[in-house]
N, C-alpha and C positions, 0 to 999 in steps of 0.2 A: 673456393668453389671448384669446381672442376670446368667453370666454362674457361680461368685461365688457361688450366690446361687446358683443355679441344685448343685454342686459340692462339698462344707458343707455340704447339709441339701439331696441331694441323692444319695448318692456314699459315701463320708465319713465317716458321723455321725453312721448312719447304720450296716455301717462294722464293725467302732469300734465299738458301743456298744453289737455286738453279738462278737467281741470278744475278750471283757472284763466278756459277762454272761460265754464263754468260757471256759476262763480262769478261773472263778470265780468258773463253773463247777453249778452255781445256771439257773434252767429252763434249765438245762444238757440233759434231758427228750423230750423237744421243739427241739430243737436243732438237738441230734441224732435222732427221728426220720422222721425228714425232711430231718434232711442229704441223713438216709436211701430210702427216696424216693427220692433222687434226685440223690442216686449212687445207681441205681435202677432201672429209666429213664436216662440214662451215655448216652447210643446211639445214641439217639435219641438230648441232647441236646449236646453232645459232636458235634453235627452235627449243631444246632445250631452256637457253636462257631465258630466252622471251614469258615461256612460262611460266619460271621461277622467279621470275622480277613479277608480272604478277603475284603468284605467291606469296611475294616479300611483302611487296604492297597490301595485299590483303594480312598479313602480320599485322602487321601497321596500322592496318581499322582495326582489329580483332584487340587490340594492347588496348586502342580508347572504350570498348562496353565491355569488361572481363569480368562474370561474375566474381561475386564480391566471397563463394569458398574457392574462389581457383589458389593456386602457389602462388598465379605472378603477382597477386596484391597481400604475399605476406612476403614478398622480395625486398630484403633494403634497399636504399640508394645504390648502394652500390656493383649492385649486379643486377637489379632494374636496368642498369646503365649499360653491363656487360651483355645483357639480352639484348637491349638496343644497337649496339656496336654492333654483334653477333648477325642482327638481322640488316643494320647497315652495309655490311660489307658485304651479307650475298645479297644484296639488291644492285649495291658498288658490281662487284663482277660479275651478273650475268645485266649490265645497260652498258661495263664499260666494250663485254668481248661484242656487243648487239648490234654500239655504234661504231666500232673497231671495223665490224665485216661490213660496214659501208665505207668506211675512210678505203678500205682492201685494195676495193675494185678500182681506186685510182690510181695505189704504189703500183712500182713492181713488187713481184713478190720476191724475199729473200731471204740470206739465211735471218737478216735481226728483225724481221715479221714472221720468219716462221716461229722465231725463239718468242718474242711477246704475246704470238698466239700462242702456244705451248703455254707461257707462265701466266696467260691470264684463264687459261680452261684448269690446270692446275689448282689458282685460287678459287678460279666456281665450282670444283667439285672439292674441294675439301669443307671446302663451305654449307657446301650443300649437307655435306655430311656433320660436320659440324649440328648446324639446325636439324637438324635430320635425330640426330641422338638428341637434343637440347631438349627442343620440343616434343617427344617423342614420351623422358622423360616425365616433361610436365604435364603433357595430355593425359598419362597414363594415371598418375594422381587424383587429375580433375576430375575425371569420368568413374576413380572411386569416389572421390569430395562432393562428386552431383549424383552419384544414386543415394549416398548420407545424406545428403540436404533435402533430394526429394524424401527422401522417408520420412523425415525429419519436419518435411513441409506440410506434410500429407497426414503426421501425425498429430502435426499442429490442430491444421485444419479440421481431423474428426475429433480434438475434444472441445475445440471451438464447438462444433455444430451440436456435441452432446450438450454443452454446457447449455448453449440456447431452448434446443433441447426441451430440459431439467427445467429451465427458467420459466419453457412455454404451459408444461404442464404442473408449476407446483401452482403458476394464477391463476391456470386454466378450472381448480382443484382449490380454491379458495374463495372463486368465484361463486 
């Protein structure tokens, strides 16, 4: 499924590469300089991560009440688990960043803090992109299915109404 590709290439690989760069301190100035930028704009990023934490929690709730015509209901167990992992990664990166901002207030900002901050933000952004793509596809298909389902339901109601009306007419005429 495309989800495995997205998870592998848009979340784990870049995050792993950045962690390796930070550990071996190659391109440290790049990470530290971007980390400082992220650190200085932490208020707006923290607002975004808090909003997305709420969105991810809402997605968990949404999964409990999905209509029967939804593409999500048609996923096999493995793909459904991948969907849950995708949402979980997004929720965790949002919460980690928000909680890390509270912790930063008590720590002295140094290159390690900047680097970790940068890595968490990269993981958050990549997770958001992954979820947007994944749920964009699902929403597009579900909207089409919803339209078909509503037309089908309306047709069934019309047929039921006509049958009842015909039945009433035949009873009335037989009296």
